[in-house]
C-alpha positions in Angstrom: -38.7 -60.4 78.7 -37.5 -57.2 77.0 -36.3 -57.5 73.4 -35.5 -54.9 70.8 -35.5 -55.6 67.0 -34.1 -53.3 64.3 -35.4 -53.0 60.8 -35.3 -50.7 57.8 -31.7 -51.0 56.7 -30.7 -51.3 53.1 -28.7 -49.9 50.2 -29.1 -46.2 49.4 -27.2 -43.8 47.2 -25.3 -40.8 48.7 -27.7 -38.1 49.5 -30.6 -40.5 50.0 -32.7 -41.3 53.1 -33.6 -44.3 55.2 -35.7 -44.7 58.3 -34.7 -47.3 60.8 -37.1 -48.8 63.3 -36.4 -50.2 66.7 -39.4 -52.2 68.0 -39.4 -53.0 71.7 -41.4 -56.0 73.1 -41.9 -57.3 76.6 -41.7 -53.9 78.3 -43.4 -50.5 77.8 -41.4 -48.1 75.7 -42.3 -45.3 78.1 -40.0 -46.8 80.7 -37.0 -47.3 78.3 -34.3 -45.0 77.1 -33.2 -46.1 73.6 -29.9 -45.6 71.9 -28.8 -46.1 68.3 -25.3 -47.3 67.7 -23.3 -48.2 64.6 -20.2 -50.2 63.8 -18.4 -50.0 60.5 -15.9 -52.7 59.4 -12.6 -52.3 61.3 -14.0 -49.6 63.6 -15.2 -49.5 67.1 -18.9 -49.2 67.8 -20.1 -45.6 68.2 -23.1 -43.9 69.6 -25.3 -42.2 66.9 -28.4 -41.0 68.7 -30.5 -41.6 71.8 -33.8 -40.6 73.3 -34.9 -40.6 77.0 -37.8 -42.4 78.5 -40.1 -39.5 78.2 -38.8 -38.4 74.8 -37.9 -35.0 76.3 -34.2 -35.5 75.9 -32.3 -36.5 72.8 -28.7 -36.5 71.8 -26.8 -36.9 68.6 -23.2 -37.6 67.6 -21.6 -34.6 65.9 -21.2 -36.5 62.7 -25.0 -36.9 62.3 -26.4 -33.7 63.7 -28.7 -31.9 61.3 -29.0 -35.1 59.2 -30.5 -37.7 61.6 -33.6 -37.4 63.7 -34.7 -39.7 66.5 -38.4 -40.1 67.4 -40.6 -42.5 69.4 -44.1 -43.8 69.1 -45.3 -45.1 72.4 -48.5 -46.6 70.8 -46.3 -48.7 68.6 -43.6 -49.3 71.2 -41.2 -48.2 68.5 -38.3 -45.8 68.1 -37.3 -44.4 64.7 -34.1 -43.0 63.3 -34.7 -40.9 60.2 -31.5 -40.6 58.3 -31.3 -38.0 55.6 -28.4 -36.7 53.4 -26.7 -40.1 53.8 -22.9 -40.3 53.2 -20.7 -43.2 52.4 -19.2 -42.9 55.8 -22.6 -43.7 57.3 -22.2 -47.2 56.1 -22.3 -49.6 59.1 -24.4 -52.1 61.0 -26.8 -50.1 63.1 -27.9 -51.4 66.4 -30.6 -50.2 68.8 -30.2 -50.8 72.5 -32.5 -50.3 75.5 -32.1 -49.6 79.2 -34.5 -49.2 82.1 -31.9 -47.5 84.3 -31.7 -44.0 82.8 -34.4 -41.5 83.9 -34.8 -38.1 82.2 -31.7 -38.5 80.0 -29.9 -40.7 77.6 -26.3 -41.3 76.7 -24.3 -42.3 73.6 -22.0 -44.8 75.4 -22.6 -48.5 75.4 -23.0 -48.7 79.1 -25.7 -48.7 80.6 -27.7 -50.3 77.7 -28.3 -53.9 78.5 -30.7 -55.1 75.7 -29.3 -55.0 72.2 -30.8 -55.9 68.9 -29.2 -58.0 66.2 -28.4 -55.0 64.0 -29.4 -53.9 60.5 -27.0 -53.1 57.7 -27.0 -49.7 56.1 -24.9 -49.3 53.0 -24.5 -45.9 51.3 -23.0 -46.3 47.9 -23.5 -45.2 44.3 
């Protein structure tokens, strides 16, 4: 059964970096589109970045463009989110999600991702 598990969150100072990992199990990563989402206290969940099955298509929220980079390692069945130049407003619980239904593209909306991880906390504070 497909499962995804996030790791790599923590406390970092403004301007710092973190790398989040999303490890998939039970299904080959090559057949999954992966999205990263985040939810800050009192706010709705928002899409941050995503990568298509093949890795040929990626997308980023405007608020993280030029700072975050998504990548995938099929050998490790893992997708990474490299976050640089972190800001206090990046503080949130970060979730990864997977779907088998998207081919050749990915999207930053909750639907159609149907497997979600438990989330990892990212706190940006001095």
